[in-house]
C-alpha positions in Angstrom: -0.1 0.0 -0.1 3.0 2.2 1.0 4.3 1.7 -3.0 0.6 2.7 -4.5 1.1 5.9 -2.1 4.5 6.6 -3.3 3.7 6.0 -6.9 0.8 8.1 -6.6 2.8 10.9 -5.6 5.5 10.7 -7.7 3.0 11.0 -10.4 1.5 14.0 -9.1 4.7 15.6 -8.7 5.5 15.2 -12.4 2.0 16.1 -13.3 2.9 19.8 -11.7 5.7 20.3 -12.6 5.0 19.7 -15.9 2.0 22.4 -15.5 4.0 24.8 -13.9 6.7 25.2 -16.1 4.6 25.2 -18.6 2.9 28.6 -17.1 6.2 30.0 -15.9 7.6 29.5 -19.4 4.8 30.6 -21.2 4.8 34.1 -19.2 8.6 34.3 -18.5 8.6 37.8 -20.5 6.1 39.2 -17.8 6.5 38.1 -14.8 6.1 39.6 -11.4 8.8 42.1 -10.7 9.8 40.8 -6.4 13.1 40.0 -4.8 14.6 36.5 -5.5 16.3 36.9 -2.3 13.9 37.4 -0.2 11.3 34.8 -1.5 13.9 32.0 -1.4 14.4 33.3 2.2 11.1 33.2 3.2 10.9 30.0 1.4 13.3 27.8 3.1 13.0 29.3 6.2 9.4 28.6 6.3 9.8 24.7 4.6 12.7 23.7 7.3 10.1 24.5 10.2 7.3 23.4 8.6 8.6 19.9 8.5 9.3 20.6 12.1 5.3 20.6 12.3 5.5 24.6 13.0 3.8 24.5 9.2 4.6 27.1 6.3 1.2 28.9 5.4 0.8 31.0 8.4 4.6 32.3 8.9 5.0 32.7 4.9 2.1 35.2 4.7 3.6 37.0 7.4 6.6 37.3 6.0 5.3 38.1 2.1 3.2 40.9 3.7 5.6 41.9 6.5 8.5 42.3 3.0 5.6 43.2 0.9 6.2 40.4 -2.0 3.1 39.5 -3.4 -0.9 41.2 -3.9 -2.8 40.0 -1.3 -5.7 38.9 -3.9 -3.1 35.7 -5.1 -1.6 34.9 -1.6 -3.9 32.3 -1.7 -2.8 30.6 -5.0 1.0 31.7 -4.3 0.8 29.6 -1.0 -0.6 26.5 -2.5 2.0 26.8 -5.6 5.0 27.5 -3.7 4.7 24.8 -1.5 3.4 21.8 -3.7 6.6 20.3 -4.5 8.2 20.9 -1.1 5.1 18.9 1.2 4.4 16.2 -1.4 8.8 15.5 -0.6 7.9 15.5 2.7 4.9 13.3 2.3 7.1 11.2 0.1 9.7 10.9 3.3 7.3 10.8 6.3 4.3 7.8 4.7 7.8 5.5 4.9 8.9 5.9 7.9 6.1 6.0 10.4 3.6 3.3 10.4 -0.7 4.1 10.4 -3.1 1.9 9.0 -4.1 1.9 5.3 -7.3 2.7 4.9 -7.6 5.8 7.4 -4.4 6.8 5.7 -6.0 6.8 2.3 -9.8 7.8 2.7 -8.6 10.9 5.0 -6.3 11.7 2.0 -8.7 11.3 -0.5 -11.4 13.2 1.4 -8.9 16.5 1.8 -8.2 16.4 -2.0 -11.5 16.3 -2.9 -12.1 19.4 -0.7 -9.3 21.1 -2.3 -10.3 21.0 -5.6 -13.2 22.0 -5.0 -12.7 25.2 -3.6 -9.6 25.6 -5.3 -11.8 26.7 -8.4 -14.3 29.1 -5.8 -10.9 30.7 -3.8 -9.4 31.3 -7.6 -12.5 33.8 -8.1 -12.7 35.4 -5.1 -12.8 39.4 -5.1 -9.4 41.0 -2.9 -11.8 42.2 -0.1 -13.3 38.8 0.4 -9.8 37.1 0.4 -8.5 40.0 3.0 -11.2 38.9 5.0 -10.8 35.2 4.9 -7.0 34.8 5.3 -7.4 37.3 8.1 -9.9 35.0 9.9 -7.9 31.9 8.7 -4.8 33.2 10.2 -7.1 33.8 13.7 -8.0 29.9 13.5 -4.4 28.7 12.8 -3.1 30.9 15.9 -6.1 29.7 17.9 -4.7 25.8 17.1 -1.1 27.0 17.6 -2.1 28.5 20.7 -4.2 25.5 21.8 -1.2 22.8 21.2 1.4 25.6 23.4 -1.6 25.6 26.3 -2.2 22.0 26.7 -5.8 22.5 25.4 -5.8 19.6 23.2 -5.5 16.4 24.1 -2.8 13.8 23.6 -4.0 11.5 21.6 -4.0 7.8 22.3 -1.9 4.9 21.1 -4.1 4.3 17.7 -2.7 4.1 14.1 -6.0 3.6 12.4 -9.5 4.3 13.2 -13.2 2.5 12.1 -17.0 3.1 12.3 -18.1 6.7 13.4 -14.3 7.8 13.9 -13.7 7.2 10.8 -15.9 9.0 8.5 -15.5 11.9 11.3 -12.1 11.9 10.0 -13.2 12.0 6.5 -15.5 14.7 6.0 -13.5 16.7 9.0 -10.4 16.1 6.5 -12.3 16.8 3.4 -13.5 20.6 5.0 -10.1 21.1 6.1 -9.0 20.6 2.4 -11.5 23.1 1.3 -10.1 25.3 3.9 -6.6 25.0 2.7 -7.3 26.5 -0.8 -7.8 29.9 1.2 -4.5 30.2 3.3 -5.7 28.2 6.5 -2.7 25.7 7.0 -3.9 21.6 7.2 -1.0 20.8 9.6 -2.3 22.7 12.7 -6.4 21.5 13.0 -4.9 18.2 11.8 -3.2 17.9 14.7 -5.7 18.7 16.5 -8.3 16.1 14.9 -5.9 13.3 14.9 -5.1 14.0 18.8 -8.9 14.5 19.6 -9.6 10.9 17.8 -7.0 9.0 20.2 -5.1 8.8 17.5 -0.8 8.4 17.9 0.9 11.5 17.8 3.4 10.4 15.7 0.5 9.2 12.9 -0.5 13.1 12.5 3.0 13.8 10.1 1.6 11.1 7.4 -1.6 11.9 8.1 -1.0 15.8 7.3 1.4 16.4 4.9 -0.5 13.2 3.2 -3.6 15.2 3.2 -1.3 18.6 1.7 0.2 16.3 -1.0 -2.8 15.0 -2.2 -4.6 18.0 -2.1 -2.2 20.6 -3.2 -1.4 19.7 -7.2 -4.6 19.7 -8.3 -5.6 22.6 -6.3 -2.6 24.6 -7.5 -3.1 23.9 -11.4 -6.3 25.7 -10.9 -4.7 28.0 -9.3 -1.9 28.3 -12.0 -5.0 28.0 -15.1 -6.9 31.1 -13.5 -3.2 33.2 -13.4 -4.2 33.8 -9.8 -0.6 33.1 -7.9 2.5 35.1 -8.3 4.6 32.9 -11.2 8.3 34.4 -9.5 7.7 34.5 -6.0 6.2 31.0 -6.2 9.3 29.4 -8.2 11.7 31.1 -6.0 10.6 29.7 -2.9 9.6 26.5 -3.8 13.4 25.2 -5.1 15.0 26.6 -1.3 11.7 25.0 0.1 13.1 21.7 -1.2 16.4 21.8 0.0 15.3 22.9 3.6 12.9 20.1 3.5 15.8 17.6 2.7 18.3 19.1 5.6 15.3 19.1 8.2 14.2 16.0 7.7 17.9 13.8 7.4 20.1 16.1 9.2 18.1 17.9 12.1 16.6 15.9 14.8 14.8 18.4 16.9 14.9 22.1 17.8 14.0 24.2 20.8 10.7 25.6 19.1 8.3 26.6 22.5 9.8 30.1 21.6 10.0 30.3 17.8 6.3 29.0 18.1 5.4 31.8 20.8 7.3 34.1 18.3 5.0 32.8 15.1 1.9 33.1 17.4 2.2 37.0 17.8 2.9 37.5 14.6 -0.1 35.4 12.5 -2.0 37.1 15.2 -0.7 40.4 14.0 -0.6 39.7 10.0 -4.5 38.6 11.0 -5.3 42.0 12.1 -3.3 43.8 9.5 -5.4 41.6 6.8 -8.4 42.4 7.9 -8.2 46.2 8.7 -7.4 45.9 4.7 -10.0 43.6 4.1 -12.6 46.7 5.6 -10.9 48.9 4.2 -10.7 47.9 0.6 -13.4 48.2 -2.2 -15.1 44.8 -3.2 -12.9 44.3 -6.6 -12.6 41.1 -8.1 -10.4 39.2 -9.8 -10.1 38.6 -13.1 -8.5 35.5 -14.8 -5.9 35.4 -17.1 -7.9 33.6 -19.5 -10.4 36.4 -19.6 -8.3 39.7 -19.1 -8.4 40.0 -22.8 -11.8 40.9 -22.4 -10.9 43.8 -20.7 -8.0 45.2 -22.5 
């Protein structure tokens, strides 16, 4: 079963790399004016700590906002596209080394993917105002889950490596919703880890489930953002490449780091960024995103 998942992830990786490369090459003469150095550093840092369980979306949003490297309207697409390959690599590593009951793993991965496919098509067409307000709220939700972990509000889980019956149905339904939320910038790691704990599964099992869920949902969801032109091409590529290197370093060379203080810093930064995003959304006009495929009608 692990081999089948591996083969599927490799196929998804090839599909995504081809789809992204084709789009970037096609638009190579009109790439965005962003700093390759800044975005590369952001990609490396957030993916390094992503492997260690902090998550990438929320701190990445904060850093991109602080350095002014992309527009709010295309943040969801940029987050998904830039982290797809690094997350696929994480999934390949953790699904191999951590045992999870096959039915539980596969059903949760597929439900997250279906949720993301349905969600990405909607998010890619949202107005700037709606994206700002949605992401502001999403960051608050992420901060809450991180704070819950820091304060031990989330129970410590159990020893189970699989689910059945009502608990499995609940996990499938919840992961479907988390997959859809992933496309608006709510990172899946923290809420998925909370879900795994709450259902009495081993904390270690959370890693292949949450990384595998993201790996299955992000290629098709990101493909929708790419198709709509709702992402920052230059920033995405310049964050993805160092992100891959960071994942390999964190997974194979770094066993553990004192992350408690860093998590508190990240929580504070996320809350601040959330408030800034909400303020921007409340003050902005309801400007719509125009898909690139329809742009010619407005010129």
